[in-house]
Biotite code that builds the C-alpha atoms (Angstrom):
import biotite.structure as struc

atoms = struc.array([
    struc.Atom([-0.288, -23.531, -14.581], chain_id="A", res_id=1, res_name="MET", atom_name="CA", element="C"),
    struc.Atom([-2.718, -21.529, -13.992], chain_id="A", res_id=2, res_name="LEU", atom_name="CA", element="C"),
    struc.Atom([-5.883, -21.442, -15.884], chain_id="A", res_id=3, res_name="SER", atom_name="CA", element="C"),
    struc.Atom([-6.622, -18.807, -19.053], chain_id="A", res_id=4, res_name="ASP", atom_name="CA", element="C"),
    struc.Atom([-8.511, -15.882, -17.203], chain_id="A", res_id=5, res_name="GLU", atom_name="CA", element="C"),
    struc.Atom([-5.775, -16.228, -14.777], chain_id="A", res_id=6, res_name="LYS", atom_name="CA", element="C"),
    struc.Atom([-2.736, -15.188, -17.075], chain_id="A", res_id=7, res_name="THR", atom_name="CA", element="C"),
    struc.Atom([-2.104, -11.744, -16.509], chain_id="A", res_id=8, res_name="ASP", atom_name="CA", element="C"),
    struc.Atom([-1.979, -12.814, -13.194], chain_id="A", res_id=9, res_name="THR", atom_name="CA", element="C"),
    struc.Atom([1.032, -11.375, -10.961], chain_id="A", res_id=10, res_name="GLY", atom_name="CA", element="C"),
    struc.Atom([3.356, -11.752, -7.199], chain_id="A", res_id=11, res_name="ILE", atom_name="CA", element="C"),
    struc.Atom([6.153, -9.638, -6.163], chain_id="A", res_id=12, res_name="THR", atom_name="CA", element="C"),
    struc.Atom([8.223, -11.186, -3.354], chain_id="A", res_id=13, res_name="PHE", atom_name="CA", element="C"),
    struc.Atom([9.467, -7.975, -0.893], chain_id="A", res_id=14, res_name="TYR", atom_name="CA", element="C"),
    struc.Atom([10.177, -7.964, 3.380], chain_id="A", res_id=15, res_name="GLY", atom_name="CA", element="C"),
    struc.Atom([13.106, -7.478, 3.905], chain_id="A", res_id=16, res_name="GLY", atom_name="CA", element="C"),
    struc.Atom([15.030, -8.212, 1.205], chain_id="A", res_id=17, res_name="ASP", atom_name="CA", element="C"),
    struc.Atom([13.927, -11.948, -1.056], chain_id="A", res_id=18, res_name="PRO", atom_name="CA", element="C"),
    struc.Atom([17.392, -11.769, -2.684], chain_id="A", res_id=19, res_name="LEU", atom_name="CA", element="C"),
    struc.Atom([18.755, -12.767, 0.176], chain_id="A", res_id=20, res_name="LEU", atom_name="CA", element="C"),
    struc.Atom([17.204, -16.143, -0.204], chain_id="A", res_id=21, res_name="HIS", atom_name="CA", element="C"),
    struc.Atom([19.050, -18.914, -1.543], chain_id="A", res_id=22, res_name="PRO", atom_name="CA", element="C"),
    struc.Atom([16.632, -19.916, -3.657], chain_id="A", res_id=23, res_name="ASN", atom_name="CA", element="C"),
    struc.Atom([15.672, -17.198, -5.484], chain_id="A", res_id=24, res_name="ILE", atom_name="CA", element="C"),
    struc.Atom([16.226, -18.464, -8.801], chain_id="A", res_id=25, res_name="THR", atom_name="CA", element="C"),
    struc.Atom([14.241, -21.171, -8.034], chain_id="A", res_id=26, res_name="GLU", atom_name="CA", element="C"),
    struc.Atom([11.573, -19.777, -6.787], chain_id="A", res_id=27, res_name="ILE", atom_name="CA", element="C"),
    struc.Atom([10.886, -16.741, -9.209], chain_id="A", res_id=28, res_name="VAL", atom_name="CA", element="C"),
    struc.Atom([11.546, -19.927, -12.495], chain_id="A", res_id=29, res_name="ARG", atom_name="CA", element="C"),
    struc.Atom([8.305, -22.191, -9.683], chain_id="A", res_id=30, res_name="PHE", atom_name="CA", element="C"),
    struc.Atom([6.818, -18.820, -9.935], chain_id="A", res_id=31, res_name="CYS", atom_name="CA", element="C"),
    struc.Atom([6.654, -19.109, -14.220], chain_id="A", res_id=32, res_name="ARG", atom_name="CA", element="C"),
    struc.Atom([6.531, -22.836, -14.071], chain_id="A", res_id=33, res_name="GLU", atom_name="CA", element="C"),
    struc.Atom([2.667, -22.508, -12.390], chain_id="A", res_id=34, res_name="LYS", atom_name="CA", element="C"),
    struc.Atom([1.850, -19.636, -14.505], chain_id="A", res_id=35, res_name="GLY", atom_name="CA", element="C"),
    struc.Atom([2.713, -16.538, -13.473], chain_id="A", res_id=36, res_name="TYR", atom_name="CA", element="C"),
    struc.Atom([3.203, -14.184, -16.077], chain_id="A", res_id=37, res_name="ARG", atom_name="CA", element="C"),
    struc.Atom([3.696, -10.797, -13.647], chain_id="A", res_id=38, res_name="LYS", atom_name="CA", element="C"),
    struc.Atom([6.840, -11.489, -10.933], chain_id="A", res_id=39, res_name="ILE", atom_name="CA", element="C"),
    struc.Atom([8.264, -9.395, -9.636], chain_id="A", res_id=40, res_name="GLY", atom_name="CA", element="C"),
    struc.Atom([10.741, -8.229, -6.191], chain_id="A", res_id=41, res_name="ILE", atom_name="CA", element="C"),
    struc.Atom([10.937, -5.410, -4.183], chain_id="A", res_id=42, res_name="LEU", atom_name="CA", element="C"),
    struc.Atom([14.563, -4.956, -2.941], chain_id="A", res_id=43, res_name="THR", atom_name="CA", element="C"),
    struc.Atom([16.334, -2.409, -1.358], chain_id="A", res_id=44, res_name="ASN", atom_name="CA", element="C"),
    struc.Atom([19.392, -2.817, -3.456], chain_id="A", res_id=45, res_name="THR", atom_name="CA", element="C"),
    struc.Atom([21.863, -4.372, -0.970], chain_id="A", res_id=46, res_name="GLY", atom_name="CA", element="C"),
    struc.Atom([22.029, -8.128, -2.994], chain_id="A", res_id=47, res_name="SER", atom_name="CA", element="C"),
    struc.Atom([21.754, -6.869, -6.083], chain_id="A", res_id=48, res_name="LEU", atom_name="CA", element="C"),
    struc.Atom([24.168, -7.832, -8.453], chain_id="A", res_id=49, res_name="ASP", atom_name="CA", element="C"),
    struc.Atom([24.364, -7.944, -12.584], chain_id="A", res_id=50, res_name="GLU", atom_name="CA", element="C"),
    struc.Atom([24.742, -11.483, -12.247], chain_id="A", res_id=51, res_name="SER", atom_name="CA", element="C"),
    struc.Atom([22.612, -11.853, -10.827], chain_id="A", res_id=52, res_name="GLY", atom_name="CA", element="C"),
    struc.Atom([19.306, -10.137, -11.472], chain_id="A", res_id=53, res_name="LEU", atom_name="CA", element="C"),
    struc.Atom([20.796, -11.867, -15.228], chain_id="A", res_id=54, res_name="GLU", atom_name="CA", element="C"),
    struc.Atom([19.818, -15.591, -13.725], chain_id="A", res_id=55, res_name="ASP", atom_name="CA", element="C"),
    struc.Atom([16.708, -14.097, -12.185], chain_id="A", res_id=56, res_name="LEU", atom_name="CA", element="C"),
    struc.Atom([15.177, -12.758, -15.482], chain_id="A", res_id=57, res_name="LEU", atom_name="CA", element="C"),
    struc.Atom([16.705, -15.806, -17.724], chain_id="A", res_id=58, res_name="GLU", atom_name="CA", element="C"),
    struc.Atom([14.298, -17.121, -14.955], chain_id="A", res_id=59, res_name="ASN", atom_name="CA", element="C"),
    struc.Atom([10.728, -15.469, -15.130], chain_id="A", res_id=60, res_name="GLY", atom_name="CA", element="C"),
    struc.Atom([11.761, -12.861, -13.499], chain_id="A", res_id=61, res_name="LEU", atom_name="CA", element="C"),
    struc.Atom([9.907, -9.219, -15.429], chain_id="A", res_id=62, res_name="ASN", atom_name="CA", element="C"),
    struc.Atom([9.807, -6.145, -12.466], chain_id="A", res_id=63, res_name="SER", atom_name="CA", element="C"),
    struc.Atom([12.275, -5.203, -10.082], chain_id="A", res_id=64, res_name="VAL", atom_name="CA", element="C"),
    struc.Atom([11.201, -2.148, -7.466], chain_id="A", res_id=65, res_name="GLY", atom_name="CA", element="C"),
    struc.Atom([13.882, -0.538, -5.913], chain_id="A", res_id=66, res_name="ILE", atom_name="CA", element="C"),
    struc.Atom([13.608, 1.570, -2.433], chain_id="A", res_id=67, res_name="TYR", atom_name="CA", element="C"),
    struc.Atom([15.992, 3.100, -0.254], chain_id="A", res_id=68, res_name="PHE", atom_name="CA", element="C"),
    struc.Atom([16.297, 3.071, 3.177], chain_id="A", res_id=69, res_name="ASN", atom_name="CA", element="C"),
    struc.Atom([19.388, 5.727, 2.682], chain_id="A", res_id=70, res_name="SER", atom_name="CA", element="C"),
    struc.Atom([20.978, 7.741, 0.024], chain_id="A", res_id=71, res_name="PHE", atom_name="CA", element="C"),
    struc.Atom([23.476, 6.149, -0.537], chain_id="A", res_id=72, res_name="ASN", atom_name="CA", element="C"),
    struc.Atom([24.839, 8.365, -4.477], chain_id="A", res_id=73, res_name="GLU", atom_name="CA", element="C"),
    struc.Atom([26.722, 5.480, -5.791], chain_id="A", res_id=74, res_name="GLU", atom_name="CA", element="C"),
    struc.Atom([24.453, 3.150, -6.064], chain_id="A", res_id=75, res_name="VAL", atom_name="CA", element="C"),
    struc.Atom([22.025, 5.310, -6.985], chain_id="A", res_id=76, res_name="HIS", atom_name="CA", element="C"),
    struc.Atom([24.704, 6.346, -9.789], chain_id="A", res_id=77, res_name="LYS", atom_name="CA", element="C"),
    struc.Atom([25.311, 2.157, -10.944], chain_id="A", res_id=78, res_name="ARG", atom_name="CA", element="C"),
    struc.Atom([20.908, 2.397, -11.453], chain_id="A", res_id=79, res_name="LEU", atom_name="CA", element="C"),
    struc.Atom([20.187, 5.806, -13.037], chain_id="A", res_id=80, res_name="THR", atom_name="CA", element="C"),
    struc.Atom([23.290, 5.286, -15.041], chain_id="A", res_id=81, res_name="GLY", atom_name="CA", element="C"),
    struc.Atom([23.992, 9.223, -13.465], chain_id="A", res_id=82, res_name="GLY", atom_name="CA", element="C"),
])
């Protein structure tokens, strides 16, 4: 566990797409167990699915950053609702 003075310590996974890692949920859970309060992922949305995201949120993920290599109208509508 991190010391009390570091309870705001955060970690963000990025580079390629962290959602492709087969153990990303376990990695997020491990970070939460170690005391990280801000756990994020930067993704290109290529492997973003609702059930996987739900599992990550239940295990401690609380931030998702999204970037696009090129504009995809279908993905944009799904993420923004319009």
